[in-house]
C-alpha positions in Angstrom: -0.3 -0.2 0.2 1.4 2.9 -0.7 1.3 5.9 1.0 -0.1 9.5 -0.1 -0.4 12.7 1.6 -3.7 13.5 2.8 -5.3 15.8 -0.2 -3.1 14.5 -3.0 -4.3 12.4 -5.7 -3.1 8.3 -5.3 -0.5 7.5 -7.9 1.2 11.0 -8.3 4.0 12.4 -6.7 4.5 15.3 -4.4 6.8 17.8 -6.1 9.3 19.2 -4.6 9.1 22.4 -1.8 10.9 25.1 -3.9 10.6 29.0 -3.4 7.1 30.2 -4.1 6.6 31.3 -7.8 5.6 35.3 -8.3 2.4 36.2 -9.9 2.2 38.9 -12.5 -1.0 40.1 -9.8 1.7 39.9 -6.6 2.0 43.1 -5.1 5.3 44.7 -5.1 7.2 45.4 -1.9 7.3 49.3 -1.5 10.6 51.1 -0.7 10.5 53.2 2.6 12.5 56.7 1.9 15.1 57.3 4.3 13.1 59.3 7.2 15.8 61.9 6.9 15.5 62.4 2.8 11.8 62.5 3.5 11.7 65.1 6.2 13.9 66.9 3.8 11.4 66.8 0.9 8.6 68.1 3.4 10.6 70.4 4.2 11.4 72.2 1.1 8.1 71.7 0.0 6.5 73.4 2.8 9.2 76.4 2.4 8.0 77.0 -1.4 4.5 77.3 -0.3 6.2 80.2 2.6 7.8 82.6 0.0 4.8 82.2 -2.7 3.2 83.5 0.6 5.0 86.1 0.9 5.3 86.9 -2.5 1.4 87.8 -2.3 1.4 89.6 0.9 4.1 91.8 -0.4 2.3 92.4 -3.3 -0.9 93.1 -1.6 0.7 95.3 0.9 2.8 97.3 -1.7 -1.1 97.6 -3.5 -2.6 99.2 -0.5 -0.1 101.8 0.2 -2.1 105.1 0.4 0.7 107.2 -1.5 0.8 107.3 -4.9 4.0 105.9 -7.0 3.7 108.3 -9.7 3.6 111.2 -7.0 6.7 110.0 -5.3 8.6 109.4 -8.8 7.6 111.9 -10.9 8.4 115.9 -10.7 5.6 118.4 -9.9 5.2 119.5 -13.3 4.9 115.9 -14.9 2.1 115.7 -12.5 0.3 118.7 -13.6 0.2 116.8 -17.0 -2.5 113.9 -17.0 -0.7 112.6 -20.4 2.5 112.1 -18.0 0.7 110.8 -15.2 -1.5 108.4 -17.4 1.7 107.1 -19.3 3.4 106.7 -16.2 0.8 104.2 -14.9 1.2 102.6 -17.6 4.5 101.5 -17.9 4.5 100.2 -14.6 1.5 98.1 -15.1 -0.5 100.4 -12.4 -3.7 100.9 -15.2 -5.0 97.2 -15.0 -6.6 95.3 -12.3 -4.6 93.6 -9.0 -5.1 90.0 -10.6 -3.5 90.6 -13.8 -0.9 93.0 -12.2 -0.1 90.1 -9.5 0.1 87.6 -12.5 2.2 89.4 -14.6 4.5 90.6 -11.3 4.7 86.4 -10.4 5.3 85.5 -14.0 8.5 88.2 -14.1 9.2 86.6 -10.3 9.9 83.3 -11.6 12.6 84.4 -14.1 14.6 85.8 -12.3 12.7 89.7 -13.1 12.1 91.8 -9.9 11.8 94.9 -11.8 13.5 98.1 -12.6 14.3 100.7 -9.0 13.1 104.2 -9.6 15.9 105.1 -7.6 19.1 103.6 -9.7 17.3 103.1 -12.7 18.9 99.7 -12.4 17.8 95.9 -12.2 16.5 95.3 -8.4 18.4 91.6 -8.8 21.5 93.6 -9.9 21.4 96.2 -6.6 20.5 93.1 -4.1 23.4 91.2 -6.0 25.8 93.9 -5.3 24.7 95.1 -1.7 23.9 91.7 -0.1 27.7 90.7 0.6 28.0 94.0 2.9 24.6 92.6 4.7 25.7 89.0 5.0 29.5 90.0 5.7 27.9 92.3 8.9 25.5 89.7 10.2 28.1 86.7 9.7 30.2 88.7 12.2 27.7 89.9 14.4 26.3 86.3 15.0 29.4 84.8 15.5 30.3 87.2 18.2 26.8 86.7 20.1 27.1 83.3 19.6 31.0 83.0 21.4 30.1 85.4 24.6 26.3 84.4 24.5 27.5 80.5 24.6 30.3 81.0 26.8 28.3 82.9 29.4 25.5 80.7 29.3 27.7 77.9 29.9 29.5 79.2 32.8 26.1 80.7 33.9 24.4 77.1 34.0 27.5 75.8 36.3 27.5 78.6 38.4 23.7 78.1 39.3 22.4 80.6 42.1 26.2 82.1 42.0 27.5 85.6 41.0 28.0 84.9 38.1 24.9 83.6 37.2 22.8 86.6 39.0 25.2 89.1 36.6 24.9 87.2 33.8 21.2 87.0 33.8 21.0 90.7 34.9 23.1 92.0 31.4 21.1 89.6 29.3 18.4 91.2 30.1 19.4 95.0 29.8 20.7 93.7 26.7 17.2 92.2 25.1 15.1 95.6 26.4 17.6 98.6 25.3 16.9 99.4 21.3 20.0 98.6 19.2 19.7 101.9 17.7 19.9 103.6 21.3 22.8 101.3 21.7 24.4 102.7 18.2 24.2 106.1 19.6 25.6 105.6 22.2 28.3 103.6 20.7 29.0 106.1 17.9 28.8 108.7 20.6 31.8 107.2 23.2 34.3 105.1 20.9 34.0 107.7 17.9 33.3 110.9 18.8 35.0 111.2 22.7 37.4 108.5 22.1 38.1 108.2 18.7 39.6 104.5 18.5 36.9 103.4 16.2 35.7 104.7 12.5 32.3 106.1 12.3 30.7 105.0 8.6 31.6 103.3 5.5 33.3 99.9 4.8 36.7 101.1 4.2 38.5 104.3 4.9 38.0 106.5 2.0 41.7 106.6 1.0 41.5 103.1 0.3 40.3 101.1 -3.0 37.9 98.2 -2.3 40.0 95.1 -3.2 38.9 92.8 -5.9 35.8 91.3 -5.4 35.6 87.5 -4.9 32.9 86.7 -2.0 32.0 90.7 -1.5 33.4 90.7 2.0 36.1 93.0 2.2 37.7 91.5 5.1 38.0 88.0 3.2 38.7 89.5 -0.5 41.6 91.3 1.4 43.7 88.9 2.7 42.8 86.7 -0.3 44.4 89.6 -2.3 46.9 90.4 0.2 45.8 93.9 0.8 46.5 93.8 4.5 45.9 98.0 4.5 42.2 97.2 3.3 42.2 94.5 5.5 42.9 96.3 8.5 40.7 99.4 7.6 37.8 96.7 6.7 38.3 95.2 10.6 38.3 98.4 11.8 35.2 99.8 9.9 33.5 96.5 11.2 33.9 96.2 14.5 31.4 99.0 15.9 28.4 98.4 13.9 29.5 94.5 14.5 29.4 94.6 18.2 26.0 96.6 18.2 24.1 94.2 16.3 25.8 91.3 18.8 24.8 92.9 21.9 21.0 93.3 20.9 21.4 88.9 20.7 23.5 88.1 23.2 21.2 88.0 26.3 18.8 85.7 24.0 22.0 82.9 23.0 22.9 83.2 27.1 19.3 82.4 28.2 19.0 79.6 25.7 22.1 78.3 26.3 21.7 78.5 29.9 18.2 76.8 30.0 19.6 74.2 28.0 23.1 73.2 29.7 20.7 73.3 33.1 18.2 71.0 31.5 20.9 68.6 30.4 23.1 68.8 33.9 20.0 67.5 35.4 18.9 64.2 33.0 19.8 61.0 33.1 22.7 60.2 31.0 24.7 62.9 33.1 24.1 61.8 36.2 25.1 58.0 34.9 28.5 59.8 33.3 29.3 61.3 37.1 28.6 57.7 38.0 31.0 56.5 36.4 33.7 58.8 37.7 33.6 61.9 35.0 33.9 65.4 36.4 34.3 68.9 36.0 35.0 69.7 32.1 34.3 66.4 31.3 30.5 66.3 31.7 30.4 70.3 31.2 31.4 70.2 27.8 31.0 66.4 26.4 28.1 65.6 28.1 25.8 69.0 28.6 26.9 71.1 25.9 27.1 68.3 23.5 23.6 67.6 24.0 22.1 71.2 24.5 23.2 71.3 20.4 19.7 71.8 19.5 19.2 74.5 21.5 22.2 76.2 19.9 21.0 75.9 16.5 18.0 77.4 17.6 19.9 79.8 19.3 21.9 80.4 16.2 19.0 80.3 13.4 17.1 82.8 15.7 20.1 85.5 16.2 20.9 85.2 12.6 17.3 86.4 11.6 17.2 89.4 14.6 19.9 90.6 12.9 19.4 90.2 9.8 15.9 92.7 10.6 17.8 95.0 12.5 20.4 95.8 9.5 17.9 98.2 8.2 18.5 101.0 11.9 22.5 99.6 11.8 23.6 100.2 8.2 22.1 104.1 7.9 23.5 104.6 10.9 27.0 103.7 10.0 26.8 104.5 6.1 27.1 100.6 5.5 26.1 100.0 2.1 23.8 97.2 2.0 20.4 95.9 2.1 19.5 97.4 5.1 20.4 100.9 3.6 19.1 99.9 0.7 15.6 99.3 1.8 15.2 102.4 3.8 16.1 104.7 1.1 13.1 102.5 -1.2 10.8 103.0 1.3 11.2 106.8 2.0 11.4 107.4 -2.1 8.1 104.7 -2.4 10.3 102.4 -4.6 8.0 99.2 -4.7 9.5 97.5 -7.2 12.8 97.3 -4.6 11.0 97.6 -1.7 9.5 94.2 -3.2 12.6 92.8 -4.2 14.3 93.6 -0.7 11.0 91.9 1.0 11.5 88.6 -1.1 15.4 88.2 -0.7 14.8 88.9 3.2 12.0 86.0 2.9 14.4 83.6 0.9 17.3 83.9 3.6 14.9 83.6 6.6 13.6 80.1 4.6 16.9 79.0 3.4 18.4 79.7 7.1 15.7 77.8 9.0 15.5 74.8 6.7 19.2 74.5 7.3 18.5 74.7 10.9 15.5 72.3 10.8 17.4 69.9 8.5 20.7 70.0 10.5 18.0 69.4 14.4 16.5 66.7 12.5 20.6 65.0 11.9 21.0 65.4 15.7 18.2 63.8 16.7 16.1 61.6 15.0 12.7 62.1 16.3 12.6 65.2 14.6 12.5 63.6 11.6 10.1 60.4 12.3 7.7 62.4 13.9 
């Protein structure tokens, strides 16, 4: 009697076991995108929407300005001639409906056309490309100064919590945050320029010196790259006062961020475990507490850069720093709408890019961000 497996027909042999043969209708296994890449794509998509929203808000705000651009840009004789006014409004597209104006503006914007400045008679994009390096040099140096001083004193204040240094640092940080930037600039100019005479008061370079060959647009970096030590010394001297005034406005914020982040890290379980293993002093403070607070320090850096970028309008005008802030001030006073809108979009782009980079760095340091 031949043994057969249950459910088989007698006289048939069992097929040897093998890998399953996929059928055409079998669903394919989906490949999962790396979490960090998926998070980055989501942030980029949201950044594009933010920039689009900024263009819409900027256009609407410029269209409801109570002043008339024709009045601000045409002379009195031209204003008395209705034909000249009508021709000006037609050339600027001011005689069309708002949706048509916005569609035309957005179409030009996608091709890199920001319009022509009415005060310089140059493309706004060329003006911004020429003046942006001056502002970035000022803001980057001020941000570095604020981070160095704020992080150092924040860590020391957290280390000596409740002590004299901690109380002094918190008092000074609160004072720095409370004082207006333009007031700090005026006091610093009177003290160091007029009374002591140790620092130059305006400009990016001494009038007797020629600007270095433009490589990066930063006078300090370009002077070093071209070997012009006189221009480098003059550029540094002109940079010290406005950068220090800008840095003072955010040092207090960085100090408070650092202090709270380090205090939270010092009370965490892994720091207690490190101390239980015998780690003491600088090893625990800098190797554990400060390192674990890197995410909060990224946030403090982003906020500092953004706040300083907004504050350059006052500082550049006060110290005759020929950058985006001074350009925005003159454009707004002259009702140069293409230039004002161009500056607004540029600042928004810088904000979006800086925050995007900060979010990606934060996600790289903390995997919970990109998995949430």
